[in-house]
C-alpha positions as CSV (number, residue, x, y, z in Angstrom):
1,M,0.7,-33.9,-14.0
2,S,-2.7,-34.4,-12.8
3,D,-5.1,-31.6,-13.5
4,S,-7.1,-32.9,-10.6
5,V,-4.4,-32.1,-8.3
6,L,-3.4,-28.8,-9.7
7,N,-7.0,-27.6,-9.7
8,Q,-7.0,-27.7,-6.0
9,F,-4.9,-24.9,-5.9
10,T,-6.4,-22.4,-8.4
11,Q,-6.0,-18.5,-7.3
12,Q,-9.2,-17.1,-6.0
13,T,-10.1,-13.3,-6.0
14,V,-11.0,-11.6,-2.7
15,E,-13.2,-8.5,-3.3
16,E,-12.5,-5.4,-0.9
17,K,-15.3,-4.6,1.6
18,K,-17.2,-1.3,1.0
19,N,-17.0,1.4,4.0
20,D,-20.1,3.2,5.7
21,G,-18.8,6.7,4.3
22,R,-17.3,7.7,7.8
23,K,-13.3,8.5,7.6
24,L,-11.1,6.8,10.1
25,K,-9.0,9.1,11.9
26,V,-5.3,7.6,12.1
27,G,-2.0,8.3,13.6
28,I,1.3,7.5,13.0
29,I,4.0,6.7,15.6
30,G,7.4,7.0,14.3
31,T,8.1,8.8,11.0
32,G,11.1,7.0,9.9
33,W,11.7,4.6,6.7
34,I,8.8,2.2,7.2
35,A,6.4,5.0,8.0
36,E,6.6,5.9,4.4
37,A,5.2,2.9,3.3
38,H,2.2,3.3,5.6
39,I,1.5,6.9,4.7
40,E,1.7,6.1,0.7
41,S,-0.7,3.5,1.5
42,L,-3.2,5.4,3.6
43,K,-3.0,8.4,1.1
44,Q,-4.8,6.2,-1.6
45,M,-7.6,5.7,0.8
46,E,-10.7,7.9,0.6
47,D,-12.0,6.9,4.0
48,V,-9.1,7.5,5.9
49,E,-7.9,11.0,7.4
50,I,-4.4,11.1,8.9
51,V,-4.8,13.5,11.6
52,A,-1.7,13.2,13.9
53,G,1.9,12.0,14.2
54,A,4.6,11.4,16.9
55,D,8.5,11.4,16.7
56,L,11.0,11.8,19.3
57,I,13.2,13.8,16.9
58,P,12.2,17.5,16.9
59,G,10.7,18.6,14.0
60,K,11.0,15.2,12.1
61,A,7.2,14.4,12.0
62,E,6.7,17.7,10.4
63,K,9.1,17.5,7.8
64,F,7.7,13.9,6.9
65,F,4.0,14.9,6.8
66,K,5.0,18.0,4.6
67,R,7.4,15.7,2.2
68,Y,4.2,13.6,1.6
69,G,1.8,16.5,1.0
70,V,-0.4,15.8,4.0
71,E,-1.7,18.9,5.5
72,G,-3.3,19.8,8.9
73,V,-1.3,16.9,10.5
74,R,-0.9,17.5,14.4
75,C,2.6,16.4,15.4
76,Y,3.7,15.6,18.7
77,P,7.0,14.8,20.4
78,S,6.1,11.5,22.1
79,H,3.4,8.9,21.5
80,K,2.0,9.8,24.8
81,E,1.2,13.3,24.1
82,M,-0.1,12.5,20.8
83,L,-2.8,9.7,22.5
84,D,-3.5,11.9,25.3
85,N,-4.7,14.6,23.1
86,E,-6.4,13.1,19.9
87,E,-9.7,10.9,19.4
88,L,-8.1,8.2,17.0
89,D,-9.6,5.1,15.6
90,A,-6.2,3.4,14.7
91,V,-2.5,4.1,14.8
92,S,0.7,2.5,12.7
93,V,3.5,2.0,15.3
94,C,6.5,2.5,13.0
95,T,9.1,3.1,15.8
96,Y,12.8,1.0,15.9
97,N,12.3,-2.4,17.3
98,R,13.1,-1.6,20.9
99,Q,10.3,1.0,21.0
100,H,7.3,-1.2,19.8
101,A,5.9,-2.4,23.1
102,E,5.7,0.6,24.7
103,P,3.6,2.7,22.4
104,T,1.6,-0.1,21.3
105,I,0.3,-0.6,25.0
106,Y,-0.1,2.7,25.5
107,A,-2.3,3.0,22.4
108,L,-4.4,-0.2,23.4
109,D,-4.9,1.2,27.0
110,K,-6.2,4.1,25.3
111,G,-8.6,2.4,23.4
112,V,-7.1,2.9,20.0
113,N,-6.7,0.0,17.3
114,V,-3.1,-0.8,16.2
115,L,-1.2,-2.0,13.5
116,L,2.2,-2.7,15.0
117,E,5.2,-3.0,12.5
118,K,7.4,-6.3,12.4
119,P,9.1,-7.9,14.6
120,M,6.4,-8.0,17.4
121,C,8.9,-6.9,19.5
122,V,12.3,-8.0,21.1
123,T,11.6,-10.2,24.1
124,T,9.3,-12.5,24.9
125,E,8.3,-10.7,28.0
126,E,7.7,-7.5,25.8
127,A,5.3,-9.9,23.9
128,V,3.5,-11.0,26.9
129,E,2.7,-7.4,28.0
130,I,1.6,-6.3,24.6
131,I,-0.8,-9.2,24.5
132,R,-2.2,-8.6,27.9
133,A,-2.8,-5.0,27.0
134,E,-4.8,-6.0,23.9
135,K,-7.0,-8.6,26.0
136,R,-7.5,-5.8,28.5
137,S,-8.6,-3.2,25.7
138,G,-10.7,-5.4,23.4
139,K,-9.3,-3.5,20.4
140,I,-7.6,-5.0,17.3
141,L,-3.9,-5.4,17.2
142,S,-2.4,-6.5,14.0
143,V,1.1,-7.5,13.2
144,G,2.8,-6.2,10.1
145,F,3.6,-8.9,8.0
146,Q,2.4,-8.2,4.6
147,P,3.7,-11.2,2.9
148,R,0.7,-12.9,4.5
149,M,-1.3,-10.8,1.7
150,D,1.0,-12.5,-0.9
151,N,-1.2,-15.1,-3.3
152,N,2.0,-17.1,-3.3
153,M,2.0,-17.5,0.6
154,K,-1.7,-18.3,0.8
155,M,-0.9,-21.1,-1.8
156,I,1.6,-22.6,0.6
157,K,-1.0,-22.6,3.3
158,K,-3.5,-24.1,1.1
159,I,-1.6,-26.7,-0.3
160,V,-0.6,-27.7,3.5
161,E,-4.1,-27.7,4.6
162,S,-5.1,-29.8,1.3
163,G,-3.7,-32.9,2.8
164,E,-1.7,-33.7,-0.2
165,L,1.7,-33.6,1.6
166,G,0.2,-35.9,4.6
167,N,1.3,-35.2,8.1
168,I,4.5,-32.7,8.2
169,Y,7.5,-33.9,9.8
170,Y,10.5,-31.7,8.7
171,I,10.7,-28.2,7.7
172,Q,13.9,-26.5,5.9
173,T,13.4,-22.8,5.8
174,G,15.4,-19.4,6.0
175,G,16.9,-17.1,3.5
176,G,19.1,-14.5,3.3
177,R,21.6,-12.1,1.0
178,R,25.1,-12.2,-0.1
179,R,25.2,-8.8,0.9
180,G,22.4,-6.7,2.4
181,I,23.3,-5.3,5.5
182,P,20.6,-2.4,6.4
183,N,21.6,0.6,8.3
184,S,19.9,3.5,10.2
185,T,18.4,1.9,13.6
186,F,18.4,-1.7,12.4
187,I,22.1,-2.5,13.4
188,E,22.7,-1.2,16.8
189,D,21.2,-3.2,20.2
190,K,20.0,0.0,21.8
191,T,17.6,0.5,18.9
192,A,16.7,-2.8,17.1
193,G,17.6,-5.3,20.0
194,I,17.9,-8.2,17.2
195,G,19.3,-7.9,13.6
196,A,18.5,-10.3,10.7
197,L,16.2,-12.3,13.1
198,G,13.9,-9.5,13.6
199,D,14.3,-8.0,10.1
200,I,13.8,-10.9,7.7
201,G,14.0,-13.9,9.9
202,C,10.3,-13.3,11.3
203,Y,8.7,-13.1,7.7
204,S,10.7,-16.6,7.0
205,L,9.5,-18.3,10.1
206,D,5.9,-16.9,9.6
207,M,5.8,-18.4,5.9
208,V,5.9,-21.9,7.0
209,L,4.5,-21.6,10.5
210,N,1.5,-20.2,9.2
211,A,1.0,-22.8,6.8
212,I,1.1,-25.4,9.5
213,G,-0.9,-23.9,12.0
214,Y,1.5,-22.3,14.1
215,P,2.1,-25.3,16.4
216,K,3.6,-24.5,20.0
217,P,7.4,-24.8,19.9
218,L,9.0,-26.8,22.3
219,T,12.8,-26.3,22.1
220,A,15.5,-24.7,20.3
221,S,19.1,-24.9,19.7
222,G,20.3,-21.7,18.4
223,Y,23.2,-20.1,16.9
224,I,24.0,-16.3,16.1
225,S,27.2,-14.5,14.6
226,S,28.1,-11.0,13.2
227,Y,31.2,-11.7,11.2
228,F,30.2,-9.1,8.2
229,G,28.4,-6.4,9.9
230,P,31.3,-5.2,12.0
231,N,33.7,-5.5,9.2
232,P,34.5,-2.5,7.3
233,L,35.6,-4.8,4.2
234,Y,31.7,-5.6,3.9
235,N,30.1,-2.7,5.4
236,N,30.3,1.3,5.6
237,P,33.0,2.0,7.7
238,A,30.7,4.4,10.0
239,D,27.8,1.7,10.2
240,A,30.6,-1.1,10.9
241,A,31.6,0.9,14.1
242,R,28.3,0.8,15.6
243,F,27.2,-2.4,14.4
244,N,26.4,-4.9,17.3
245,V,23.5,-7.2,16.3
246,E,23.7,-10.6,14.8
247,D,23.8,-10.6,11.0
248,F,23.5,-14.4,10.5
249,A,21.5,-16.9,12.8
250,A,20.6,-20.6,12.4
251,A,18.7,-23.1,14.7
252,F,17.0,-26.5,15.3
253,V,13.7,-25.7,16.7
254,R,11.3,-28.7,17.7
255,L,7.6,-28.2,17.4
256,E,4.6,-29.7,18.8
257,G,3.3,-32.8,16.5
258,G,6.8,-34.3,16.0
259,I,7.7,-31.3,13.6
260,I,11.4,-30.3,13.0
261,L,12.3,-26.8,11.9
262,D,15.6,-26.3,10.6
263,F,16.3,-22.7,10.1
264,R,18.8,-20.1,8.9
265,I,19.0,-16.5,8.0
266,S,21.2,-13.9,6.8
267,W,22.0,-10.3,6.0
268,A,25.5,-11.3,4.6
269,M,27.5,-14.3,3.7
270,H,29.9,-16.0,1.1
271,L,26.7,-17.6,-0.5
272,N,23.8,-16.5,-2.7
273,T,21.2,-18.4,-0.5
274,P,21.2,-20.8,2.4
275,G,18.8,-22.8,0.4
276,D,15.2,-23.4,-0.6
277,T,12.3,-23.8,1.8
278,V,11.4,-27.3,1.8
279,I,8.3,-29.1,3.8
280,L,8.5,-32.7,3.9
281,G,5.5,-34.9,4.9
282,T,4.5,-38.6,4.9
283,K,2.4,-38.1,1.5
284,G,4.5,-35.7,-0.4
285,A,7.0,-32.7,-0.2
286,L,6.7,-29.0,-1.4
287,R,10.0,-27.0,-2.6
288,I,9.7,-23.2,-2.4
289,P,12.3,-21.7,-4.3
290,S,14.5,-19.1,-2.6
291,T,14.8,-15.5,-3.8
292,E,18.2,-13.8,-4.3
293,C,17.3,-11.2,-1.6
294,W,15.1,-12.1,0.9
295,N,12.0,-10.2,1.1
296,G,9.0,-12.3,2.1
297,S,8.3,-13.5,-1.4
298,V,8.5,-16.7,-3.3
299,G,11.6,-17.1,-6.2
300,G,9.4,-18.8,-8.6
301,P,7.1,-21.8,-9.4
302,M,6.7,-24.1,-6.4
303,T,6.9,-27.9,-7.2
304,L,4.8,-30.4,-5.7
305,Y,6.6,-33.9,-5.2
306,H,4.3,-37.0,-4.7
307,D,3.0,-40.3,-6.0
308,V,0.2,-41.0,-8.4
309,A,-1.0,-44.3,-9.0
310,G,2.3,-45.6,-7.3
311,K,4.6,-43.5,-9.8
312,Q,6.7,-40.7,-8.6
313,T,5.4,-37.6,-9.8
314,E,6.0,-33.8,-9.8
315,T,3.3,-31.3,-10.0
316,V,4.7,-27.6,-10.8
317,I,2.4,-24.9,-8.9
318,P,2.6,-21.8,-11.1
319,L,3.3,-18.4,-9.4
320,C,0.1,-16.7,-8.6
321,G,-0.6,-13.2,-9.6
322,P,0.1,-9.9,-7.8
323,V,-2.5,-8.4,-5.4
324,K,-4.5,-5.0,-6.0
325,N,-2.5,-2.2,-5.0
326,G,0.4,-4.2,-3.8
327,L,1.1,-6.2,-0.2
328,F,1.7,-3.2,2.0
329,Y,-1.5,-1.4,0.8
330,Q,-3.5,-4.7,1.6
331,K,-1.9,-5.0,4.9
332,V,-2.8,-1.7,5.7
333,R,-6.2,-2.0,4.1
334,S,-7.3,-5.3,5.7
335,F,-6.2,-4.1,9.1
336,L,-8.4,-0.6,8.7
337,D,-11.3,-3.1,7.2
338,A,-11.3,-4.9,10.6
339,V,-11.4,-1.9,12.5
340,R,-14.3,-0.5,10.3
341,N,-16.4,-3.6,10.4
342,G,-15.5,-4.9,13.9
343,G,-13.5,-7.8,12.5
344,T,-10.5,-9.7,13.7
345,A,-6.9,-8.9,13.4
346,P,-5.4,-10.4,9.8
347,V,-2.1,-11.4,11.7
348,P,-3.4,-11.9,15.0
349,T,-0.8,-11.8,18.0
350,S,-1.9,-15.4,19.1
351,Q,0.6,-16.5,15.9
352,I,3.0,-13.9,16.3
353,F,3.6,-14.7,19.7
354,Y,5.0,-17.9,18.8
355,N,6.9,-16.2,16.1
356,Q,8.5,-13.9,18.9
357,I,9.1,-16.6,21.3
358,I,11.1,-18.9,18.7
359,I,13.2,-15.8,17.9
360,D,13.9,-14.8,21.5
361,S,14.7,-18.4,22.1
362,I,17.1,-18.8,19.3
363,V,18.9,-15.6,21.0
364,K,18.9,-17.2,24.4
365,S,20.2,-20.6,23.2
366,A,22.8,-19.1,21.4
367,R,24.1,-16.9,24.4
368,L,23.9,-20.2,26.2
369,G,25.9,-22.3,23.9
370,K,23.1,-25.2,24.4
371,E,19.7,-26.5,23.3
372,I,17.0,-25.0,25.7
373,D,13.2,-25.9,26.6
374,I,10.9,-23.3,25.5
375,E,8.5,-22.3,28.1
376,I,5.1,-20.5,27.1
377,P,4.3,-18.0,29.5
378,E,0.8,-17.8,30.4
379,I,-1.2,-14.5,29.6
């Protein structure tokens, strides 16, 4: 192994920015499961005051804040009432997928910065309206992809950008779970809109697309199925009865620059993994081990395959250490630092727009049963 090669990928430490002493006033829209991670992170931040919350279910927001010991929070039955009556610096949008767009757009139009949980939304059309509102407002909108904060994910991007792989021409990526079907609002079209694609597929796509600079998607040939979710042999009978989204998806996506993306994602299958992520380039290749239950992480040390002085060589890239306070905390913190310091979105919509378009195109192609051209709307 060449030390000169490995030394290119040493881990760097990033220091947190200091605040100016003013507390940021934050609200939470939607107080379900994912909001728990938001409030746990926010409670650790001395420069943040959680002042308001909204949930459509009567009494749910009040019980949520009481459970977490956050007092004095004003609760509302809708995001509109909350945003109409509060002066907020930022909100976390933690609603189910089909309700991501409406409160995000309303908050931006009210002049409030937004941390929007993943997936960005359900359809390309919704994504367009969200970004138009962002541009109108001039506010910060960041999408909730906490794997971006992982040092191993940053390492993947660093390796690609180093030029060690040469020109990228093929990527195999995805992931999944042998059994890992969620419940709640994740499994019905009326709330989720998309299943495994929106839950974990967006993470898998972002891992590789962010590394290669998010090239424009050109065509998609997609497949979706749901053989496990509706089957009481593999799912809770009550959940199986209402399951009507995809639990498996696969696609062949052509990207600008002559890059092929071979993608698959699963909530349930008769297999422990659909395979490692592989990035092939003209000078080298990178293998990224899969995880047992795909959660936006790396399953083990990565391997760089390349030639050194004419000899076929493998360089093992050691796993990087964890980030301070965890990935979710850093996701929220990086967003609030941008709000406080007038920075830019840590996970910008200009990138996640392509992520959302690819997901939507996979669904559209699957329903049509053929490859489709991907048209990027003007914004």
